[in-house]
Structures are given as C-alpha cells and as structure tokens.
N, C-alpha and C positions, 0 to 999 in steps of 0.2 A: 310280960316283955319291958323291960325297962325301957324309962321313957326316953332317954339319949340314944337310945337303939332305935326306936320306934321314930323318932326323930329325923336318924339318917336315912330310914326308908325311905319316908316322907320328902325328905329333899330330893332323894335320889328319883322319886317319883314325878316332882316338880320339875326338875331337870330333864327327864324322857319327855312328860308331856308338850314343854316348851319346845324340845328339839321337834318332836313331833308337830306340833302347830306353824313352827316355821318353815317344814318343809312343806304343808297344806299350802302354806301362804305363797311359796313357790309355786305348788302346783297350780295354783287359781292366775296366778302371773303367766302362767303357760297356754292360757287358754280365752278364749273372747265368747267360748259358747254359754250363751246364759243358764239353760238347764245345769251342764257341770257346775258353775258357777254358783250356784243354789245348793246343789250336793253337797259340795266342797265348804260352804258356808256353814251347813247344818251338823256337818262333820267335827269343824272346827268350833261350834257352839256347844258342840257335846263334850267335847275333850274339855274346854274351858269350864264348863259347869264343873266337873269332876275336881280339874283344877283348883276351883275357888273352894271347893270344898277342904282341898287338901291344905290349902293357904290359911283359910280359918280356921283348921285342926292346930295346925303351927302355931299359931297366935294364942292359943289357948295355954293357959297357966295353972289351972285348978286341975289335978291330977287325976280326979272321978270324970269331969267331963271331957279331957284328953282321953282317958281311956275307952268310953262312950263313944265320942266320935271316929277313934284308931280302929276299934271293931266295925263300926259302921261302914269304912271304910274301905276295910277289908271283905266284907260281905259284896261289896260292890265292884271287888275286881273283876268281877266276870264281863263287866260293862266295857272296861278297856279292850279285853279278848274281841267283843263282839265290834268292838269300835274298828280295832285291826283290819278284821275281816269286810265290814262293809268299807273302810278304805281303801282295800284290796281291790275291791270291785269297783269304787268308785274313779280311783286316781287312774288316768290313762297309761301313764309312765310306769312302767314295772316295775322297773329298779327305786324309783322315787317310792311307789307304794310298797316295796319290800323293805327300803330302809325306816318307812313312818311305820309300819308292822313293827319291826325290828325296835324301834324306841317303844312302842306302846307295849310290846310284851316285855322289855326288862319293866318297866310302869306295873305292870300287872303282875310279876312277879316279885318287887317289891312289895305291892300292895298287901299280897299272900303271906309274907313274913312279919305283917305288923301284929 
C-alpha cells in the first residue's frame, strides 16, 4: 500500500484512539469506585500502548522500517477489537461504553486497511 494512504489510516487510528481515551477519562471521573478506576486505568494503558506504536510508526521516514511497522500494527488490530469488548464490560454507562467501542471499531478497521 502506498505510504501516503497508510499514513492517513494511521492518522485515523490516532484520532479514534484519542477520542476513546478521552471517553475513558470521562468514565473515570464519573466514579469513585477504586476497583473500577483501576480497571479503567488498565484499559487506558492498553490503548495508550497501541497508540504509542502508531505514533512511532508515523515518525518513521525509512520506507522499509515503515512497512515493517505498519505490518506489525495490522497484525495487532485484533487488540483493538478485544479492548472494545473489555471496555464494554468495564464501563458501567452503556451509552459511553458504546461510544468508546465505536471509536475502537473504527480504529480497528483503519488498522486492518494498513
């Protein structure tokens, strides 16, 4: 796939993960339950780890390294799907959980197109 197209997909992933992370922060502000806060933090950290990989990939200028990194991200798109399922169970507000899942589904679709 052309590098420009892959970069657009990566930018879409960044936007969707950041939107999902903001909603996770919102969910954490709606509770004082320590156990739930820990679970939300774990989910946030998992998303942030994937986001970090995407951002590092965007920073690559060498085409061979870029291709290798995008291939690795594509292979991990199932991680985003799993996170969406986990968050659906973790976030008690159904509407909020659904919105987060929607962002992650979009990110996963973008990752699959890399």
